[in-house]
Each structure stands twice: as structure tokens, then as C-alpha cells.
C-alpha positions as CSV (number, residue, x, y, z in Angstrom):
1,X,119.6,159.5,-17.0
2,X,119.2,160.7,-13.3
3,X,123.0,160.6,-12.9
4,X,123.4,163.1,-15.7
5,X,120.7,165.4,-14.3
6,X,122.2,165.1,-10.9
7,X,125.7,166.0,-12.4
8,X,124.2,169.1,-14.1
9,X,122.6,170.3,-10.9
10,X,125.9,169.8,-9.0
11,X,127.7,171.8,-11.8
12,X,125.1,174.5,-11.3
13,X,125.8,174.4,-7.5
14,X,129.5,174.6,-8.0
15,X,129.0,177.7,-10.4
16,X,126.8,179.4,-7.8
17,X,129.3,178.8,-5.0
18,X,132.1,180.2,-7.1
19,X,130.1,183.4,-7.6
20,X,129.2,183.5,-4.0
21,X,132.9,183.0,-2.9
22,X,133.8,186.0,-5.2
23,X,131.2,188.2,-3.6
24,X,132.3,187.2,-0.2
25,X,136.0,187.8,-1.0
26,X,135.2,191.3,-2.4
27,X,133.3,191.9,0.9
28,X,136.0,190.6,3.0
29,X,138.7,192.7,1.3
30,X,136.5,195.7,1.8
31,X,135.4,195.4,5.3
32,X,137.8,192.6,6.8
33,X,134.7,191.2,8.7
34,X,135.1,187.9,10.6
35,X,131.6,187.0,9.5
36,X,132.5,187.3,5.8
37,X,135.7,185.3,6.6
38,X,133.4,182.6,8.0
39,X,131.3,182.6,4.9
40,X,134.5,182.1,2.8
41,X,135.5,179.1,4.8
42,X,132.0,177.6,4.8
43,X,131.8,178.3,1.0
44,X,135.1,176.6,0.4
45,X,134.1,173.5,2.2
46,X,130.6,173.5,0.4
47,X,132.6,173.8,-2.9
48,X,134.7,170.8,-2.0
49,X,131.6,168.7,-1.0
50,X,130.0,169.6,-4.4
51,X,133.1,168.6,-6.3
52,X,133.2,165.3,-4.5
53,X,129.5,164.6,-5.1
54,X,130.2,165.0,-8.9
55,X,132.6,162.3,-8.5
56,X,130.0,160.0,-6.9
57,X,127.5,160.8,-9.6
58,X,129.9,160.4,-12.5
59,X,129.4,157.1,-14.4
60,X,132.2,154.6,-14.4
61,X,134.8,155.0,-17.1
62,X,134.7,151.4,-18.4
63,X,131.0,150.5,-19.0
64,X,129.7,147.6,-16.6
65,X,132.9,147.6,-14.5
66,X,131.2,149.2,-11.4
67,X,127.6,149.3,-10.7
68,X,125.9,151.7,-8.3
69,X,122.5,151.3,-6.6
70,X,119.7,153.4,-8.0
71,X,118.9,154.6,-4.4
72,X,122.2,156.2,-4.0
73,X,121.9,158.1,-7.2
74,X,118.5,159.3,-6.1
75,X,119.7,160.3,-2.8
76,X,122.7,162.3,-4.2
77,X,120.3,163.9,-6.8
78,X,117.9,165.1,-4.1
79,X,120.8,166.4,-2.0
80,X,122.1,168.4,-4.9
81,X,118.6,169.8,-5.8
82,X,118.0,170.9,-2.1
83,X,121.5,172.5,-2.2
84,X,120.7,174.2,-5.6
85,X,117.6,175.8,-4.0
86,X,119.3,176.9,-0.9
87,X,122.3,178.4,-2.9
88,X,120.0,180.3,-5.2
89,X,118.3,181.9,-2.3
90,X,121.6,182.8,-0.7
91,X,123.0,184.1,-4.0
92,X,119.8,186.3,-4.4
93,X,120.3,187.6,-0.8
94,X,124.1,188.2,-1.3
95,X,124.2,189.7,-4.7
96,X,124.1,193.5,-4.7
């Protein structure tokens, strides 16, 4: 069950990152700021990281062919929850 909740949180993170990237892109086109370009690059890497974390949280295709330790699932879940909190704060600050 923790895997599915973790995947949902990772999906929420990906959605927020996509919204942030669109906001930063609009700002970059408008102002051509290096700071905004840095945010775009950072957001892109964060997006890739979250997509990869979903791959680690996804259950294996054939049941029972691959087992993961419960601790790894819990650690990835906590990482995704902390990112969700941080990204929500960043979205609140960035959204105009």
C-alpha cells in the first residue's frame, strides 16, 4: 500500500514541477533572466529525478519476480513527501 501512496505523491510532485516549469518558462521569455534560466534547469533535473523515483516505487510487472525491501519503499515515500511539501511552498511563492 505504501508504494501506491508513494507513487501518488511522486505523481503530484511531477504535476507541480510541470506547472512550475511553465511559470518559469513564461518568466524567462518575458525577462531573459539568468536566475530564471537556472530555475528552469533545476526544475528539469528535479522532474527527471521524480520520474525515476516513480520507476523505483512501481511494483514489478510479474508478481513475485522481484522483491524490494520495505525500508527502501518507506525511504522513497518520505523523500517524495518532503519534496511535495517543498514544491508546494515554491509553487505558492512562484504563482502570480
